[in-house]
LOKEVO-701549 format. One line per 3 residues: number of its first residue (from 1); their letters; for each residue x, y, z of C-alpha. Coordinates in nm, 3 decimals, m for minus. Layout:
BEGIN
NUM) a) X:Y:Z; ...
REM end
This chain:
BEGIN
1) mka) m6.282:3.966:m5.039; m6.488:4.225:m4.867; m6.485:4.431:m5.170
4) lms) m6.684:4.145:m5.329; m7.011:4.221:m5.178; m6.985:4.586:m5.277
7) yli) m6.930:4.560:m5.651; m7.126:4.210:m5.686; m7.458:4.377:m5.760
10) flc) m7.311:4.554:m6.043; m7.159:4.237:m6.215; m7.499:4.043:m6.165
13) aly) m7.687:4.344:m6.286; m7.474:4.458:m6.575; m7.449:4.112:m6.761
16) pll) m7.604:4.241:m7.068; m7.294:4.513:m7.084; m7.038:4.263:m7.042
19) aqk) m7.147:4.081:m7.381; m7.217:4.443:m7.540; m6.964:4.492:m7.813
22) ksi) m7.152:4.814:m7.979; m7.086:5.157:m7.935; m7.336:5.419:m7.797
25) dql) m7.335:5.582:m8.133; m7.404:5.226:m8.301; m7.705:5.133:m8.082
28) eae) m7.848:5.502:m8.126; m7.810:5.485:m8.501; m7.990:5.136:m8.456
31) lls) m8.262:5.272:m8.254; m8.379:5.506:m8.549; m8.504:5.223:m8.738
34) aed) m8.585:4.941:m8.502; m8.955:4.850:m8.404; m9.133:4.653:m8.121
37) tvr) m8.920:4.419:m7.899; m8.571:4.493:m8.098; m8.632:4.854:m8.034
40) vll) m8.690:4.739:m7.653; m8.387:4.565:m7.607; m8.174:4.829:m7.784
43) ldd) m8.294:5.100:m7.536; m8.206:4.853:m7.251; m7.848:4.847:m7.394
46) lcv) m7.821:5.195:m7.407; m7.960:5.235:m7.063; m7.675:4.988:m6.936
49) qys) m7.419:5.189:m7.151; m7.489:5.514:m6.990; m7.509:5.393:m6.667
52) rkn) m7.199:5.474:m6.522; m7.126:5.787:m6.773; m7.478:5.975:m6.760
55) akk) m7.733:5.867:m6.511; m7.989:6.126:m6.657; m7.954:5.968:m7.015
58) ale) m7.950:5.632:m6.868; m8.293:5.677:m6.714; m8.434:5.826:m6.998
61) ygl) m8.387:5.577:m7.214; m8.449:5.287:m6.953; m8.794:5.454:m6.874
64) lgl) m8.860:5.485:m7.244; m8.797:5.129:m7.273; m9.003:5.050:m6.985
67) eea) m9.308:5.206:m7.146; m9.278:5.034:m7.462; m9.220:4.693:m7.320
70) kkl) m9.569:4.750:m7.105; m9.726:4.840:m7.456; m9.582:4.531:m7.602
73) nyd) m9.646:4.323:m7.285; m9.253:4.186:m7.338; m9.173:4.050:m7.034
76) kgl) m8.800:3.958:m7.087; m8.778:4.334:m7.220; m8.964:4.412:m6.868
79) ayl) m8.728:4.208:m6.684; m8.393:4.365:m6.817; m8.499:4.710:m6.797
82) cnd) m8.661:4.698:m6.452; m8.292:4.535:m6.350; m8.092:4.761:m6.510
85) igv) m8.284:5.118:m6.420; m8.241:4.964:m6.073; m7.885:4.954:m6.117
88) vyg) m7.874:5.328:m6.233; m8.061:5.393:m5.916; m7.808:5.168:m5.713
91) iqn) m7.506:5.353:m5.871; m7.673:5.697:m5.742; m7.700:5.566:m5.394
94) nyd) m8.100:5.578:m5.407; m8.123:5.263:m5.257; m8.539:5.282:m5.207
97) kal) m8.576:5.340:m5.586; m8.316:5.025:m5.683; m8.475:4.791:m5.452
100) syf) m8.847:4.876:m5.600; m8.708:4.803:m5.954; m8.484:4.504:m5.833
103) les) m8.819:4.310:m5.708; m9.019:4.406:m6.044; m8.734:4.244:m6.213
106) yrh) m8.794:3.940:m5.992; m9.180:3.933:m6.058; m9.118:3.956:m6.437
109) kek) m8.849:3.691:m6.425; m9.064:3.482:m6.228; m9.324:3.492:m6.485
112) mkd) m9.097:3.414:m6.744; m8.954:3.094:m6.508; m8.623:3.192:m6.562
115) taa) m8.472:3.069:m6.235; m8.092:3.163:m6.294; m8.195:3.500:m6.357
118) mas) m8.462:3.505:m6.051; m8.183:3.424:m5.831; m7.976:3.736:m5.975
121) slt) m8.240:3.927:m5.884; m8.301:3.790:m5.539; m7.931:3.839:m5.467
124) nva) m7.959:4.225:m5.568; m8.237:4.277:m5.344; m8.035:4.142:m5.055
127) liy) m7.703:4.339:m5.158; m7.961:4.630:m5.124; m8.049:4.548:m4.798
130) khe) m7.670:4.481:m4.703; m7.588:4.854:m4.826; m7.849:4.975:m4.610
133) gdy) m7.736:4.769:m4.287; m8.023:4.544:m4.282; m7.849:4.219:m4.263
136) eqa) m8.134:4.017:m4.131; m8.327:4.096:m4.464; m7.997:4.068:m4.678
139) lry) m7.912:3.721:m4.505; m8.317:3.628:m4.598; m8.300:3.715:m4.970
142) lhd) m7.964:3.520:m4.961; m8.110:3.213:m4.855; m8.399:3.240:m5.111
145) ayd) m8.183:3.280:m5.384; m7.943:3.007:m5.300; m8.249:2.793:m5.274
148) itk) m8.310:2.842:m5.639; m7.934:2.809:m5.764; m7.877:2.495:m5.576
151) nis) m8.133:2.322:m5.791; m7.974:2.454:m6.121; m7.638:2.330:m6.120
154) qke) m7.373:2.221:m5.882; m7.141:2.501:m6.011; m7.427:2.773:m5.937
157) kak) m7.482:2.569:m5.593; m7.102:2.647:m5.482; m7.123:2.977:m5.615
160) gln) m7.461:3.064:m5.427; m7.271:2.905:m5.110; m6.971:3.109:m5.116
163) vla) m7.209:3.454:m5.158; m7.389:3.311:m4.837; m7.085:3.270:m4.668
166) vay) m6.904:3.564:m4.730; m7.198:3.760:m4.573; m7.208:3.549:m4.270
169) teh) m6.831:3.599:m4.219; m6.880:3.991:m4.264; m7.164:3.981:m4.029
172) gey) m6.976:3.831:m3.781; m7.146:3.494:m3.769; m6.828:3.285:m3.813
175) kqa) m6.963:2.917:m3.716; m7.232:2.904:m3.978; m7.001:3.082:m4.246
178) etl) m6.729:2.823:m4.196; m7.008:2.537:m4.250; m7.089:2.689:m4.590
181) fte) m6.744:2.749:m4.717; m6.664:2.394:m4.606; m7.001:2.253:m4.801
184) mlq) m6.874:2.454:m5.096; m6.528:2.315:m5.138; m6.736:1.981:m5.099
187) taq) m6.930:2.060:m5.374; m6.661:2.178:m5.589; m6.453:1.856:m5.522
190) tag) m6.730:1.644:m5.599; m6.841:1.798:m5.917; m6.496:1.859:m6.073
193) lpd) m6.484:2.237:m6.082; m6.109:2.337:m6.009; m6.173:2.711:m5.984
196) lea) m6.436:2.719:m5.723; m6.225:2.445:m5.509; m5.926:2.703:m5.530
199) eam) m6.148:2.969:m5.424; m6.317:2.790:m5.145; m5.965:2.737:m4.977
202) knl) m5.849:3.067:m5.038; m6.197:3.217:m4.879; m6.170:2.934:m4.582
205) awh) m5.814:3.146:m4.545; m5.962:3.469:m4.558; m6.244:3.359:m4.304
208) hfq) m5.998:3.235:m4.037; m5.787:3.558:m4.091; m6.109:3.770:m4.011
211) knd) m6.140:3.556:m3.685; m5.779:3.654:m3.606; m5.714:3.264:m3.638
214) lat) m5.356:3.320:m3.797; m5.230:2.965:m3.765; m5.581:2.794:m3.936
217) sle) m5.543:3.075:m4.202; m5.189:3.002:m4.308; m5.292:2.624:m4.290
220) wyn) m5.566:2.684:m4.552; m5.335:2.901:m4.780; m5.084:2.667:m4.782
223) kal) m5.332:2.422:m4.925; m5.447:2.663:m5.148; m5.082:2.704:m5.261
226) lye) m5.005:2.342:m5.320; m5.357:2.306:m5.487; m5.249:2.605:m5.762
229) ter) m4.932:2.527:m5.803; m5.056:2.117:m5.888; m5.277:2.278:m6.142
232) qnp) m5.024:2.481:m6.291; m5.159:2.827:m6.253; m4.914:3.083:m6.162
235) egk) m5.167:3.376:m6.124; m5.366:3.191:m5.879; m5.056:3.086:m5.685
238) agv) m4.920:3.417:m5.693; m5.252:3.608:m5.531; m5.200:3.303:m5.254
241) lmn) m4.825:3.396:m5.170; m4.952:3.759:m5.159; m5.195:3.655:m4.885
244) msr) m4.961:3.452:m4.702; m4.700:3.722:m4.682; m4.950:3.929:m4.455
247) ill) m4.991:3.662:m4.223; m4.632:3.594:m4.230; m4.534:3.959:m4.172
250) ang) m4.795:3.966:m3.860; m4.617:3.636:m3.741; m4.245:3.839:m3.768
253) ers) m4.156:3.593:m4.041; m4.034:3.868:m4.241; m3.767:3.666:m4.464
256) qal) m4.024:3.407:m4.583; m4.272:3.685:m4.600; m4.048:3.910:m4.827
259) anl) m3.967:3.593:m5.045; m4.342:3.522:m5.111; m4.359:3.855:m5.247
262) rea) m4.063:3.849:m5.468; m4.177:3.522:m5.598; m4.529:3.637:m5.640
265) ael) m4.388:3.958:m5.830; m4.192:3.688:m6.068; m4.507:3.525:m6.160
268) ftt) m4.756:3.829:m6.215; m4.472:3.960:m6.443; m4.429:3.612:m6.638
271) agn) m4.817:3.638:m6.661; m4.803:3.964:m6.783; m5.068:4.098:m6.498
274) knr) m4.912:4.435:m6.423; m5.226:4.550:m6.183; m5.145:4.286:m5.957
277) lit) m4.743:4.311:m5.994; m4.795:4.676:m5.900; m4.981:4.572:m5.580
280) tyv) m4.723:4.341:m5.524; m4.435:4.610:m5.537; m4.633:4.829:m5.274
283) alt) m4.624:4.547:m5.038; m4.271:4.494:m5.106; m4.196:4.858:m5.073
286) qac) m4.355:4.870:m4.742; m4.196:4.549:m4.594; m3.842:4.699:m4.672
289) led) m3.922:5.051:m4.523; m4.048:4.866:m4.224; m3.713:4.661:m4.220
292) mef) m3.517:5.003:m4.293; m3.369:4.843:m4.585; m3.406:5.191:m4.804
295) nra) m3.200:5.071:m5.121; m3.400:4.766:m5.170; m3.723:4.990:m5.111
298) igy) m3.604:5.248:m5.383; m3.540:4.957:m5.627; m3.896:4.830:m5.595
301) aqe) m4.046:5.188:m5.569; m3.890:5.277:m5.896; m4.013:4.956:m6.059
304) gll) m4.384:5.038:m5.929; m4.326:5.377:m6.012; m4.245:5.299:m6.377
307) lak) m4.571:5.050:m6.420; m4.818:5.293:m6.230; m4.714:5.566:m6.518
310) etn) m4.724:5.307:m6.787; m5.112:5.186:m6.675; m5.190:5.574:m6.555
313) iks) m5.292:5.468:m6.201; m5.245:5.801:m6.060; m5.303:5.679:m5.683
316) rer) m5.022:5.393:m5.733; m4.806:5.679:m5.891; m4.839:5.893:m5.557
319) dfl) m4.779:5.620:m5.330; m4.453:5.520:m5.507; m4.337:5.894:m5.507
322) lyl) m4.410:5.930:m5.109; m4.220:5.594:m5.058; m3.919:5.725:m5.273
325) hkc) m3.935:6.060:m5.062; m3.904:5.860:m4.727; m3.655:5.647:m4.862
328) yds) m3.445:5.916:m4.948; m3.524:6.150:m4.669; m3.416:5.839:m4.422
331) lhq) m3.076:5.811:m4.659; m3.036:6.204:m4.605; m3.043:6.269:m4.979
334) kne) m3.234:6.566:m4.941; m3.238:6.669:m5.301; m3.399:6.341:m5.448
337) alt) m3.622:6.346:m5.156; m3.764:6.690:m5.237; m3.774:6.610:m5.593
340) yyk) m4.005:6.319:m5.538; m4.184:6.472:m5.275; m4.269:6.772:m5.511
343) gya) m4.393:6.496:m5.772; m4.585:6.350:m5.479; m4.760:6.680:m5.402
346) svk) m4.832:6.750:m5.764; m4.986:6.373:m5.824; m5.188:6.428:m5.520
349) dsl) m5.312:6.732:m5.599; m5.421:6.614:m5.946; m5.602:6.346:m5.763
352) lne) m5.784:6.579:m5.541; m5.883:6.776:m5.826; m6.026:6.462:m5.998
355) kki) m6.200:6.380:m5.713; m6.377:6.695:m5.658; m6.466:6.684:m6.002
358) ael) m6.622:6.337:m5.989; m6.801:6.466:m5.675; m6.957:6.786:m5.881
361) asm) m7.034:6.553:m6.160; m7.233:6.317:m5.918; m7.414:6.593:m5.725
364) rsq) m7.520:6.710:m6.093; m7.592:6.361:m6.192; m7.829:6.329:m5.884
367) fdl) m7.987:6.683:m5.940; m8.064:6.589:m6.318; m8.236:6.236:m6.167
370) dml) m8.456:6.428:m5.937; m8.549:6.668:m6.193; m8.632:6.385:m6.416
373) eke) m8.846:6.220:m6.153; m9.031:6.570:m6.116; m9.075:6.590:m6.475
376) lvi) m9.216:6.204:m6.505; m9.442:6.290:m6.212; m9.594:6.613:m6.372
379) kek) m9.588:6.425:m6.695; m9.820:6.172:m6.541; m10.051:6.404:m6.360
382) dll) m10.096:6.579:m6.690; m10.183:6.274:m6.879; m10.475:6.177:m6.649
385) lks) m10.594:6.487:m6.607; m10.630:6.504:m6.995; m10.753:6.145:m6.960
388) ael) m11.009:6.239:m6.688; m11.112:6.577:m6.931; m11.150:6.338:m7.252
391) kkq) m11.357:6.094:m7.078; m11.570:6.398:m6.927; m11.583:6.531:m7.271
394) kvt) m11.711:6.205:m7.423; m11.993:6.145:m7.179; m12.089:6.528:m7.219
397) tyl) m12.116:6.433:m7.601; m12.323:6.129:m7.562; m12.565:6.257:m7.316
400) atg) m12.614:6.603:m7.550; m12.664:6.383:m7.864; m12.884:6.152:m7.665
403) cll) m13.095:6.446:m7.534; m13.116:6.597:m7.863; m13.223:6.287:m8.073
406) lvl) m13.483:6.237:m7.727; m13.615:6.570:m7.785; m13.625:6.563:m8.131
409) tts) m13.814:6.201:m8.151; m14.058:6.330:m7.914; m14.133:6.629:m8.061
412) faf) m14.166:6.469:m8.412; m14.398:6.207:m8.236; m14.621:6.458:m8.088
415) irk) m14.641:6.710:m8.361; m14.686:6.414:m8.657; m15.013:6.274:m8.432
418) qki) m15.142:6.630:m8.415; m15.102:6.663:m8.796; m15.257:6.321:m8.851
421) kik) m15.540:6.421:m8.633; m15.597:6.730:m8.835; m15.546:6.667:m9.160
424) lsn) m15.649:6.283:m9.171; m15.880:6.316:m9.472; m15.573:6.448:m9.701
427) mak) m15.289:6.205:m9.570; m15.360:5.913:m9.798; m15.371:6.111:m10.105
430) klq) m15.051:6.322:m10.006; m14.881:5.955:m9.885; m14.960:5.826:m10.237
433) ere) m14.822:6.121:m10.429; m14.482:6.167:m10.198; m14.441:5.771:m10.276
436) len) m14.481:5.800:m10.632; m14.232:6.102:m10.640; m13.986:5.887:m10.455
439) lrl) m14.024:5.612:m10.703; m13.953:5.804:m10.964; m13.645:5.971:m10.786
442) kki) m13.547:5.614:m10.715; m13.589:5.509:m11.076; m13.383:5.817:m11.214
445) hlq) m13.118:5.753:m10.969; m13.122:5.367:m11.047; m13.070:5.482:m11.412
448) eel) m12.786:5.697:m11.354; m12.601:5.457:m11.120; m12.648:5.206:m11.429
451) sfk) m12.509:5.429:m11.675; m12.245:5.499:m11.459; m12.168:5.176:m11.383
454) kkr) m12.163:5.060:m11.744; m11.922:5.354:m11.820; m11.683:5.219:m11.588
457) ltt) m11.707:4.883:m11.693; m11.634:4.963:m12.049; m11.371:5.189:m11.973
460) ytl) m11.213:4.930:m11.793; m11.266:4.675:m12.058; m11.132:4.891:m12.315
463) svv) m10.824:4.930:m12.108; m10.758:4.588:m12.050; m10.822:4.486:m12.394
466) qkn) m10.578:4.763:m12.510; m10.322:4.670:m12.265; m10.344:4.284:m12.352
469) nlm) m10.352:4.390:m12.738; m10.004:4.597:m12.703; m9.863:4.288:m12.525
472) qei) m9.938:4.055:m12.782; m9.827:4.296:m13.039; m9.478:4.306:m12.820
475) ked) m9.491:3.922:m12.829; m9.535:3.865:m13.173; m9.294:4.140:m13.253
478) vnt) m9.027:3.940:m13.026; m9.155:3.583:m13.202; m9.031:3.764:m13.549
481) icg) m8.718:3.896:m13.402; m8.639:3.526:m13.249; m8.705:3.388:m13.619
484) kid) m8.457:3.651:m13.755; m8.176:3.589:m13.517; m7.956:3.286:m13.501
487) tng) m7.753:3.323:m13.199; m7.934:3.134:m12.881; m7.817:3.375:m12.616
490) isk) m8.017:3.654:m12.785; m8.302:3.387:m12.869; m8.318:3.277:m12.500
493) dlq) m8.349:3.608:m12.358; m8.604:3.714:m12.573; m8.806:3.391:m12.491
496) klk) m8.734:3.507:m12.131; m8.893:3.871:m12.211; m9.239:3.668:m12.357
499) tkl) m9.247:3.481:m12.056; m9.228:3.795:m11.845; m9.473:3.972:m12.056
502) nys) m9.731:3.689:m12.030; m9.707:3.749:m11.633; m9.746:4.103:m11.658
505) inv) m10.080:4.025:m11.855; m10.239:3.838:m11.546; m10.058:4.075:m11.276
508) dnd) m10.366:4.333:m11.276; m10.605:4.083:m11.302; m10.480:3.903:m10.987
511) weq) m10.459:4.214:m10.773; m10.813:4.301:m10.892; m10.923:4.003:m10.789
514) fkl) m10.735:4.016:m10.484; m10.903:4.359:m10.436; m11.252:4.240:m10.490
517) yfe) m11.219:3.954:m10.237; m11.083:4.214:m9.961; m11.347:4.508:m10.022
520) qvh) m11.582:4.232:m9.931; m11.425:4.199:m9.587; m11.319:4.588:m9.524
523) rdf) m11.601:4.740:m9.710; m11.482:5.076:m9.859; m11.121:5.053:m9.710
526) fki) m10.978:5.192:m10.027; m11.244:5.479:m10.057; m11.185:5.583:m9.705
529) lkk) m10.814:5.585:m9.753; m10.841:5.791:m10.078; m11.092:6.006:m9.952
532) syp) m10.873:6.099:m9.635; m10.532:6.064:m9.791; m10.557:6.143:m10.150
535) qlt) m10.158:6.183:m10.225; m10.172:5.771:m10.182; m10.032:5.562:m10.464
538) nne) m10.182:5.248:m10.578; m9.867:5.051:m10.459; m9.918:5.225:m10.138
541) lrl) m10.260:5.134:m10.118; m10.155:4.785:m10.174; m9.937:4.782:m9.899
544) cal) m10.223:4.934:m9.710; m10.421:4.644:m9.765; m10.131:4.377:m9.677
547) vrl) m10.069:4.563:m9.353; m10.454:4.570:m9.273; m10.427:4.180:m9.292
550) nms) m10.178:4.193:m9.052; m9.900:4.027:m9.294; m9.560:3.986:m9.190
553) ike) m9.250:4.211:m9.361; m9.152:3.850:m9.500; m9.502:3.769:m9.679
556) man) m9.551:4.139:m9.790; m9.211:4.117:m9.952; m9.295:3.762:m10.133
559) ilg) m9.643:3.916:m10.228; m9.485:4.268:m10.397; m9.195:4.086:m10.535
562) isp) m8.965:4.317:m10.356; m8.683:4.269:m10.068; m8.810:4.270:m9.699
565) qsv) m8.568:4.598:m9.668; m8.748:4.727:m9.955; m9.082:4.675:m9.761
568) kma) m8.979:4.870:m9.432; m8.846:5.178:m9.617; m9.203:5.160:m9.805
571) rhr) m9.346:5.114:m9.468; m9.158:5.392:m9.300; m9.244:5.623:m9.628
574) lrk) m9.632:5.538:m9.572; m9.625:5.631:m9.211; m9.483:5.957:m9.307
577) kld) m9.766:6.030:m9.559; m10.021:5.887:m9.304; m9.879:6.152:m9.068
580) mrs) m9.870:5.867:m8.792; m9.703:5.896:m8.468; m9.376:5.655:m8.462
583) eed) m9.503:5.438:m8.150; m9.845:5.394:m8.339; m9.964:5.070:m8.468
586) fnd) m10.077:5.047:m8.842; m10.394:4.819:m8.769; m10.496:5.036:m8.470
589) ffl) m10.454:5.348:m8.724; m10.656:5.192:m9.005; m10.942:5.080:m8.741
592) kle) m10.987:5.430:m8.626; m11.002:5.568:m8.958; m11.295:5.318:m9.053
595) qve) m11.455:5.389:m8.700; m11.418:5.771:m8.800; m11.601:5.699:m9.134
598) evn) m11.861:5.491:m8.956; m11.946:5.762:m8.750; m11.935:6.020:m9.001
601) sqa) m12.207:5.790:m9.202; m12.436:5.753:m8.907; m12.447:6.135:m8.836
604) rqv) m12.525:6.144:m9.224; m12.796:5.925:m9.203; m12.927:6.101:m8.875
607) qyd) m12.902:6.414:m9.046; m13.107:6.274:m9.349; m13.375:6.091:m9.139
610) lkn) m13.424:6.419:m8.973; m13.474:6.622:m9.292; m13.714:6.404:m9.445
613) gma) m13.908:6.366:m9.103; m13.915:6.738:m9.101; m14.029:6.727:m9.479
616) qin) m14.273:6.515:m9.375; m14.408:6.725:m9.085; m14.436:7.023:m9.331
619) gy) m14.622:6.823:m9.574; m14.877:6.778:m9.295
REM end
């Protein structure tokens, strides 16, 4: 029961892992093509998967997911990721970091109004304080969690009472703990929750055992035993029998204790619960050793040893080998005692080596975490410095441009004023000549532009006519073939071909009409794209237009007449052609492109105005 509070934090926090069936390789493969919120959740799943295998990798995925969730303002992803990053730090015993992330997770869950998840985060915070020895803070957060869970359902209320009662028992506040356990039992009985009712009885027995009130503890175990028997729960009954045996042994009722253990062993064997059966054999072996019934102890120890080897539980294998050594040594069978001692020593050394390897891995993992944190701090500082430098450069550019424009404007006004005073008599004539010249140049330009547009219109019209004539000739050929063929199936297929030809004639017109309306809203969009990226195809230009309109993948697929998967692939290829970063949004990219073109256009206009101004000054 004491172990409950130690591992509950990770059961609460790793709920996505319990439901996760995909392997790490599958998740990493899906991550390559995932986008937006789906990508965030995949990063969270990877953080959870790596949490007990590779803390550095877990944090890399978790922090990356957290960054992307912030960009998307995705509260659910932020809540999950903060929680699971907190778990990684908790596993590494970095409780300060774990606490900060659990509190951040709670804030996001509160924003989502997910009460059950909020209670889970508060419980995690409480258990962090418990690990640090601050029981007052731990109990305060557990009470806050209970205040939430009691209003969700009777089942959640009973669970919350159980967590509180266990905490009070461990803290030595037995009176308050007993009150809470009793309320849990009443809640479970009223709501018809048999599992929690049985658990409440067992916990009350454990509670009195902690108080050293063995008689009351035994009474509650007997009630639990009767209840588990009535509801035909063999594993629950076996667990109660094992716990009762501890009290019976303490009271000197060894015969009844051994009978309980043997019955528990039979029940666990029937249920196929090998781990609990091994624990039962340990208790039976110890009891027989204490009673100096060495032959019976050997039988139980050998049964347990076989199961320990079968389930690869090295610690239990070591224990049973030591028990067998002691039994044979007590029976003065030195060869058997030596054989089992050698086996015990070998397994013990193996476990020590595994422990050392695990400690080294833990040290390495902690070192990697420290290095990762330092790298993150350095990157954040670099980012801040670059951002400040960029802002400084922008301000400097704006000031220099403003000063230049001010100087040029002032100089132009002053010189122009002086020229007007000096050459006032000649200004009207030269101005008239200049205006006539401008009109002549403008007329030539308009004529050239009109001629160009006429040629373009003629070329386009001829192209459309030629295409439609060709389509019409094919239709007539199809009609002729239909008249010559009697087979209905072929005739129907040709009729379908005619329908497709009719549709094909109008497809381009529809697109051109769309293009016309599109450029009325996004002026020179295609011109800017083609100028910057001349390698783009017409289909890619169409895709760009649809993306610029912020259409969904499904809508784009319907318009283009292709599958959503094909649209995704087309977007991926387009992203590569445009040299876009994987995290960069299409609309942000197009907006920046248009803004750059607008700035360049304004700059060209300023240069043109300055050039004309200087020409006028020279003319004066």
